C-alpha positions in Angstrom: 75.3 205.7 97.3 77.8 206.6 100.0 76.6 208.3 103.4 79.0 209.1 106.3 77.5 210.7 109.5 79.4 212.8 111.9 78.6 214.3 115.3 80.1 217.3 117.4 80.2 217.4 120.8 82.6 219.4 123.2 83.3 216.5 125.3 82.0 213.1 125.7 79.6 213.8 128.2 77.9 216.9 126.7 75.1 216.9 124.3 75.5 216.3 120.5 75.9 220.0 119.2 76.1 219.5 115.4 75.2 216.3 112.8 77.1 216.6 109.7 76.0 214.0 107.0 77.4 213.3 103.6 76.0 211.9 100.9 77.9 211.2 97.9 77.8 208.9 94.7 79.1 205.7 94.3 79.6 205.8 90.9 82.8 207.7 90.8 84.5 204.7 93.0 82.6 202.1 91.1 84.2 203.8 87.7 87.8 203.9 89.1 87.4 200.1 90.7 86.7 199.1 86.9 89.3 201.1 85.6 91.8 199.9 88.0 90.6 196.0 87.3 91.2 196.8 83.6 94.1 198.2 83.9 95.4 195.1 85.9 93.7 192.8 83.0 95.3 194.6 80.4 98.8 194.9 81.9 98.8 190.9 82.8 97.8 190.2 79.3 100.7 192.2 77.8 102.6 190.3 79.6 102.2 187.6 79.5 102.8 187.4 75.8 106.5 187.7 75.9 106.8 186.0 79.0 105.1 183.1 77.0 107.6 183.1 74.3 110.6 183.3 77.0 109.5 180.6 78.6 108.5 178.2 76.3 112.1 178.7 73.8 114.4 178.6 76.9 112.5 175.4 77.9 112.8 174.2 74.5 116.8 174.7 74.7 117.3 173.4 78.3 115.8 170.2 76.8 116.9 169.5 73.3 120.4 171.5 73.8 122.4 168.9 72.0 119.6 168.4 69.1 119.3 171.8 68.1 121.6 172.9 65.3 123.7 176.4 65.9 121.6 178.1 63.6 118.0 176.7 65.5 119.7 177.6 68.8 120.7 181.1 67.4 116.7 181.3 66.3 115.4 180.6 69.6 118.0 182.8 71.4 117.1 185.6 68.9 113.8 185.4 69.7 114.2 185.3 73.2 116.1 188.8 73.0 113.4 190.1 71.2 110.8 189.5 73.8 113.1 190.5 76.4 113.3 193.9 74.6 109.3 193.8 74.4 108.6 193.4 78.3 111.6 196.0 78.8 109.7 198.4 76.6 106.5 197.7 78.1 107.7 198.2 81.7 109.2 201.5 81.0 106.3 202.9 79.0 104.3 201.6 82.5 106.7 203.3 84.4 106.2 206.6 82.2 102.1 206.5 83.0 102.9 206.0 86.4 104.5 209.2 86.3 102.7 210.7 84.4 99.5 210.3 86.3 101.3 211.2 89.2 102.7 214.8 88.5 106.4 213.0 89.2 107.7 212.9 85.4 111.2 214.1 85.8 112.3 216.7 82.8 115.8 218.0 82.1 114.4 220.9 79.5 117.2 222.9 77.9 117.7 224.7 74.1 117.5 222.4 71.7 118.2 222.4 67.5 114.5 220.6 66.9 115.6 220.0 63.1 118.9 217.9 64.3 116.8 215.9 66.9 114.3 214.9 64.7 116.6 213.8 61.4 118.0 211.7 64.4 115.3 209.8 65.3 114.1 209.7 61.5 117.6 208.4 60.9 117.7 205.9 63.6 114.4 204.6 62.8 115.0 204.5 59.1 118.3 201.9 59.5 115.8 199.4 61.1 112.7 199.5 58.7 112.3 199.1 55.2 109.7 201.8 55.0 110.6 205.1 53.4 110.7 207.9 56.0 110.6 211.4 54.3 111.4 214.9 57.0 111.1 218.1 55.4 111.3 221.4 57.2 109.7 224.7 55.8 111.9 227.8 56.6 114.3 228.1 59.4 113.1 226.5 62.7 113.9 228.5 66.2 115.1 226.7 69.0 112.8 224.9 71.2 112.7 224.2 75.0 112.9 220.5 75.2 114.0 217.5 76.9 116.2 215.7 74.5 115.3 211.9 75.7 112.0 213.2 76.2 111.6 214.6 72.6 113.1 211.9 71.0 110.6 209.7 73.0 107.7 211.5 71.5 108.9 211.7 67.9 110.3 207.9 67.7 106.8 206.8 69.5 104.9 209.0 66.2 107.1 207.5 63.7 106.5 203.9 65.0 103.2 204.6 65.3 102.5 205.6 61.9 104.9 202.7 60.1 102.7 200.1 62.9 99.2 201.7 61.3 100.5 202.7 57.8 100.8 201.8 54.8 103.8 203.0 52.0 105.9 206.3 53.3 105.7 208.1 56.3 106.3 211.7 56.1 107.4 214.3 58.9 106.8 218.1 57.6 107.9 220.6 60.4 107.5 224.5 60.5 107.9 227.5 62.6 104.4 228.8 63.7 103.2 231.8 65.3 100.1 233.3 66.3 97.9 236.8 67.2 98.2 234.9 71.0 102.4 235.6 70.8 102.8 231.8 70.7 106.0 230.8 68.9 106.9 227.0 68.9 107.5 224.7 66.2 104.5 222.8 64.1 106.0 219.1 63.4 103.2 216.9 61.4 103.6 213.1 61.0 101.5 211.6 58.1 101.0 208.2 56.9 99.1 206.3 54.3 97.0 204.5 56.1 93.5 204.1 56.3 93.1 207.2 59.1 91.6 207.7 61.9 87.7 208.4 62.1 86.8 211.6 63.6 84.5 209.5 66.1 86.8 208.1 68.0 90.0 210.8 68.0 88.9 211.8 71.4 89.4 207.9 73.1 93.6 208.2 71.1 95.1 210.0 73.8 93.4 207.0 76.7 95.4 204.5 78.2 95.4 201.1 76.1 93.9 202.5 73.4 94.5 200.0 70.0 93.4 200.8 66.6 93.5 197.8 64.3 95.2 194.7 64.8 98.6 195.9 64.4 99.9 194.9 68.2 101.7 197.4 70.6 101.0 198.5 74.0 98.7 200.9 73.3 100.6 203.6 75.9 102.2 205.3 73.1 99.6 207.9 72.2 99.1 208.6 76.0 102.6 209.1 76.6 103.4 211.2 73.7 100.0 213.2 75.1 101.6 213.6 78.5 105.1 214.2 76.8 104.1 217.0 75.1 102.1 219.0 77.3 104.9 218.6 80.4 106.8 220.8 77.7 103.9 223.3 77.4 103.1 222.0 74.1 99.7 220.3 72.6 98.5 217.2 70.1 96.1 217.0 68.0 94.8 214.0 65.5 93.4 215.2 61.6 93.1 213.4 58.1 96.8 213.2 56.7 96.7 214.9 52.5 97.9 211.2 51.8 94.2 210.0 52.8 96.1 208.5 56.7 96.1 209.7 59.8 98.3 213.0 60.4 99.2 213.7 64.2 100.5 217.0 64.6 102.2 218.5 67.6 103.4 222.0 68.8 106.7 222.6 70.3 107.0 225.8 72.4 110.6 227.6 71.4 112.9 228.2 74.2 113.0 231.5 75.8 116.0 233.0 74.5 115.1 236.7 73.5 113.4 237.9 70.7 114.9 237.2 67.4 
C-alpha cells in the first residue's frame, strides 16, 4: 500500500486548512516492475545468443585464419552474417514494440491493391523456403487503406509464423467481407497444418515475448502484427484451421474511395 499526504495552508505562517491523504495499492507498480525486469531479462537472452555466435566465429577466424580453408572461412562468415541479420531483425522488432507501446507508430497509408501486395510477399517468402505456400482469392477484392511497408510486414510475419510452427502447406485465402454495421474490407486467413493453438492460451498469443512450442523466434511477431493491424483500424483473431492447424485471420478496412 502506497500512502501519500498533502497539506494546504494559505501561507507558511497560517494554520493548516486541509489535509489530503491518498492510498494506492502497490500491486500495479509491483506488476510493472516485474514486467520491466522480465523484459530486460528476455531481451538480454535474445541478444546474447546471436552475439555469442558472432563472437565465437570471429575469434576463431582471428586465431586460425592461416589454418582454415576457404570453404571453412566462407561457412563461418555466412554464419556471422546470419547472426547479424538476426540481431538486426530483433532490434527492428524492439523498436516497433516501443513505438506501438508509446503510440508513436508512424504510418503512411494510401489506397493499395491488397491482392498484389500479399502476392509479392508470398512470392518473396516462397523463394526462401522449401515449404509450399498457396494463395487463393475468393472474388474481387476492394482497394484497402494501408501503409505498404506495414502491410508487407504483417503478412510476412504471419507466413513466417505459419512456416515455423506448422507442417506441410501454408494456405492464404482472401475475400471481401461486408456486414450489417457497414463494415467493408478484406478478410485474410493464414492456415498452417501444425498442432494448432489451444483456446485456453489464445488470449496470450498477442502478448510480448509469447512463444509456442520449440521452434524459436523472438516472441514479438504476433504482438507487432496485432499492433500494426489495429493501428490501421483492423482486427486479428486466432481460430482452428480446416486442416487441423492454426488459423490467423485479419480484417483490413477498405480504402474510402466512394461507393462502388
